[in-house]
C-alpha positions as CSV (number, residue, x, y, z in Angstrom):
1,X,-15.0,15.6,-33.4
2,X,-12.8,15.4,-30.3
3,X,-10.1,12.7,-30.5
4,X,-9.4,10.9,-27.3
5,X,-5.7,9.7,-26.5
6,X,-5.4,5.9,-25.8
7,X,-5.4,5.1,-22.0
8,X,-2.3,3.3,-20.9
9,X,-2.8,-0.1,-19.3
10,X,-1.0,-0.2,-15.6
11,X,-0.6,-2.9,-12.9
12,X,0.3,-1.8,-9.5
13,X,2.4,-4.3,-7.4
14,X,2.7,-3.6,-3.6
15,X,2.2,-5.9,-0.5
16,X,1.3,-2.7,1.6
17,X,-2.4,-2.0,1.2
18,X,-2.2,1.7,1.8
19,X,0.8,2.2,-0.7
20,X,-0.7,0.1,-3.3
21,X,-4.2,1.8,-3.1
22,X,-2.9,5.1,-2.7
23,X,-1.0,4.7,-6.0
24,X,-4.2,3.2,-7.5
25,X,-6.2,6.3,-6.5
26,X,-3.4,8.6,-7.9
27,X,-3.1,6.9,-11.6
28,X,-6.9,6.2,-12.0
29,X,-7.4,9.9,-11.3
30,X,-5.5,10.7,-14.2
31,X,-7.4,10.6,-17.7
32,X,-5.0,8.7,-19.9
33,X,-3.9,6.3,-17.3
34,X,-6.1,3.3,-16.2
35,X,-5.0,0.5,-13.7
36,X,-6.3,-3.1,-14.8
37,X,-5.1,-5.2,-12.0
38,X,-3.4,-5.2,-8.7
39,X,-0.9,-7.6,-7.1
40,X,0.4,-7.9,-3.6
41,X,3.3,-10.3,-4.6
42,X,5.6,-11.3,-7.4
43,X,3.6,-14.5,-8.4
44,X,0.4,-12.5,-8.5
45,X,1.9,-9.8,-10.8
46,X,3.7,-12.1,-13.1
47,X,0.0,-13.7,-13.4
48,X,-1.6,-10.4,-14.1
49,X,1.0,-9.5,-16.4
50,X,0.3,-12.8,-18.4
51,X,-3.4,-11.9,-18.4
52,X,-3.5,-8.1,-19.1
53,X,-0.4,-7.6,-21.2
54,X,0.0,-4.1,-19.5
55,X,1.9,-1.2,-21.2
56,X,3.5,-0.5,-17.5
57,X,3.7,-2.2,-14.4
58,X,4.8,-0.5,-11.0
59,X,6.6,-2.8,-8.9
60,X,7.4,-2.4,-5.1
61,X,11.0,-2.9,-4.7
62,X,10.4,-5.4,-1.5
63,X,7.8,-8.1,-1.5
64,X,7.1,-10.9,0.6
65,X,7.6,-13.8,-1.8
66,X,10.6,-12.3,-3.9
67,X,12.7,-9.1,-4.4
68,X,11.1,-6.7,-6.8
69,X,14.2,-6.8,-8.9
70,X,13.8,-10.5,-9.8
71,X,10.6,-10.3,-10.2
72,X,11.2,-7.2,-12.9
73,X,13.7,-9.4,-14.8
74,X,10.9,-12.2,-14.7
75,X,8.1,-9.9,-16.1
76,X,10.5,-8.5,-18.6
77,X,11.1,-12.1,-19.7
78,X,7.3,-12.8,-19.9
79,X,6.5,-9.4,-21.7
80,X,9.7,-7.8,-23.3
81,X,7.6,-4.8,-24.3
82,X,6.2,-4.0,-20.8
83,X,7.8,-0.7,-19.0
84,X,8.4,-1.5,-15.5
85,X,8.6,1.4,-12.7
86,X,10.1,0.4,-9.5
87,X,8.7,1.7,-6.2
88,X,10.6,2.0,-3.4
89,X,10.9,3.6,-0.2
90,X,14.5,4.6,-0.6
91,X,15.9,7.0,-2.9
92,X,19.3,6.2,-2.8
93,X,21.2,6.4,-6.2
94,X,22.7,2.9,-6.1
95,X,19.2,1.7,-6.0
96,X,18.2,3.4,-8.9
97,X,21.1,2.0,-10.9
98,X,20.0,-1.4,-9.8
99,X,16.7,-0.9,-10.8
100,X,17.4,-0.1,-14.3
101,X,19.9,-2.9,-14.5
102,X,17.1,-5.1,-13.6
103,X,15.0,-4.0,-16.7
104,X,13.2,-0.9,-15.2
105,X,13.0,2.3,-17.0
106,X,11.6,4.3,-14.2
107,X,11.9,4.8,-10.5
108,X,9.5,6.2,-7.9
109,X,10.1,7.2,-4.3
110,X,7.2,6.5,-2.2
111,X,7.6,9.7,-0.7
112,X,7.4,11.7,-3.9
113,X,4.6,14.3,-4.3
114,X,1.8,13.1,-6.4
115,X,2.6,15.2,-9.7
116,X,5.9,13.7,-9.5
117,X,4.7,10.1,-9.4
118,X,2.4,10.7,-12.5
119,X,5.1,12.6,-14.2
120,X,7.4,10.0,-14.0
121,X,4.7,7.6,-15.4
122,X,4.3,9.6,-18.4
123,X,7.7,9.8,-19.0
124,X,8.3,6.1,-18.9
125,X,5.3,5.6,-21.2
126,X,6.6,8.1,-23.6
127,X,10.2,6.5,-23.8
128,X,11.9,9.5,-22.4
129,X,15.5,9.3,-20.7
130,X,15.6,9.4,-16.9
131,X,16.1,12.9,-15.5
132,X,19.0,13.2,-13.5
133,X,17.8,15.4,-10.9
134,X,14.7,13.2,-10.2
135,X,16.9,10.2,-9.9
136,X,19.6,11.6,-7.7
137,X,17.5,13.4,-5.0
138,X,19.2,13.0,-1.9
139,X,22.6,14.2,-3.1
140,X,23.4,17.9,-2.2
141,X,23.0,20.1,-5.0
142,X,26.8,21.1,-5.4
143,X,28.0,17.7,-5.0
144,X,25.3,16.5,-7.8
145,X,26.7,19.2,-10.0
146,X,30.4,18.2,-9.6
147,X,29.5,14.6,-10.1
148,X,27.4,15.2,-13.2
149,X,30.4,17.3,-14.5
150,X,33.1,14.5,-13.8
151,X,30.9,11.8,-14.8
152,X,30.1,13.5,-18.3
153,X,33.7,14.3,-18.9
154,X,34.7,10.6,-18.5
155,X,31.6,9.4,-20.6
156,X,32.5,12.2,-23.3
157,X,36.2,10.6,-23.7
158,X,34.5,7.1,-24.7
159,X,34.3,6.6,-28.5
160,X,30.7,6.4,-29.9
161,X,30.7,2.6,-29.8
162,X,32.1,2.3,-26.2
163,X,29.1,5.0,-25.2
164,X,26.5,2.4,-27.0
165,X,27.6,-0.6,-24.9
166,X,27.8,1.6,-21.8
167,X,24.3,2.7,-22.3
168,X,23.2,-0.8,-22.8
169,X,24.9,-2.0,-19.8
170,X,23.1,0.5,-17.8
171,X,19.7,-0.8,-19.1
172,X,20.5,-4.2,-17.7
173,X,21.4,-6.2,-21.1
174,X,23.7,-8.8,-21.0
175,X,26.9,-9.3,-23.3
176,X,25.0,-11.7,-25.3
177,X,22.1,-9.2,-25.5
178,X,24.3,-6.4,-26.3
179,X,26.0,-8.1,-29.1
180,X,22.7,-9.2,-30.8
181,X,21.3,-5.5,-30.4
182,X,24.6,-4.1,-32.2
183,X,25.4,-6.9,-34.6
184,X,28.6,-7.5,-33.4
185,X,30.4,-10.6,-31.6
186,X,29.9,-11.1,-27.9
187,X,34.0,-11.3,-27.6
188,X,34.0,-7.7,-29.0
189,X,31.4,-6.6,-26.7
190,X,33.3,-7.9,-23.7
191,X,36.4,-6.1,-25.0
192,X,34.4,-2.8,-25.2
193,X,33.2,-3.2,-21.7
194,X,36.9,-3.7,-20.6
195,X,37.8,-0.5,-22.4
196,X,34.8,1.3,-21.1
197,X,35.8,0.0,-17.2
198,X,39.3,1.4,-17.9
199,X,38.6,4.7,-19.4
200,X,35.7,5.5,-16.3
201,X,38.0,4.1,-13.6
202,X,35.5,1.5,-12.6
203,X,35.6,-2.5,-11.9
204,X,31.9,-3.3,-12.5
205,X,28.7,-2.9,-14.2
206,X,27.1,-1.1,-11.4
207,X,29.6,1.5,-11.3
208,X,29.8,1.9,-14.9
209,X,26.0,2.3,-15.0
210,X,26.1,5.1,-12.5
211,X,28.3,7.1,-14.6
212,X,25.8,6.4,-17.5
213,X,22.8,7.5,-15.4
214,X,24.5,10.5,-13.9
215,X,26.0,11.8,-17.3
216,X,23.3,10.6,-19.9
217,X,21.4,14.0,-19.9
218,X,24.7,15.8,-21.0
219,X,25.9,12.9,-23.4
220,X,23.5,11.0,-25.2
221,X,20.0,11.3,-23.5
222,X,18.4,9.9,-26.8
223,X,16.7,6.0,-26.8
224,X,19.1,3.3,-26.5
225,X,21.0,1.9,-29.6
226,X,18.7,-0.1,-31.9
227,X,15.5,0.6,-29.5
228,X,12.5,1.8,-31.9
229,X,10.3,4.2,-30.1
230,X,6.9,2.9,-29.2
231,X,3.6,4.7,-29.4
232,X,3.6,7.8,-27.0
233,X,0.9,8.2,-24.3
234,X,-0.1,11.5,-22.4
235,X,1.0,13.9,-25.2
């Protein structure tokens, strides 16, 4: 008897009809993916998330009623288990970091090839860590390699607990949420965060998160501290 894999339920949100319908056509053409709803703005996206409880939402960074990053935070509050993939016309590294800080676990450049889009959706559904080369596409290869080595060396100098805090900062968790996840006091999290800043030579969460996004593949590319793995799709 043939055993069918479960189909992941997706919602596609984009105010541009061509982009939205193009994504839907690509994703519905994959056997283990199914678009259950579409939306043109954040309000409709939130309503669709409430109604369908999808496995993943593809969310445009720019929408008419609100920023996609703000919508991502609201969607995660409504449905904490949903995965969010931000969709953007820009493949600038800083935007990737901002997307992860907003609660997204994936980032798709609208100009990416069809297979790259499908691969990114599958990666997020399998709860696999982001691939640096895909997340930082416009950085020249040599610069990217040097940046990875430098960031990796700085991250490696952190203690295991400091790296745990850095990973959670990069995922967009607040100090209170990190404290709860790790079972430590908020004051301890803030102290560890200050230590991370000093060790990395940065002054804010975005700069710290950038180090993690660049260095994660060669430091600790496993799941986030305290996060159970969900059922895998597409395997």
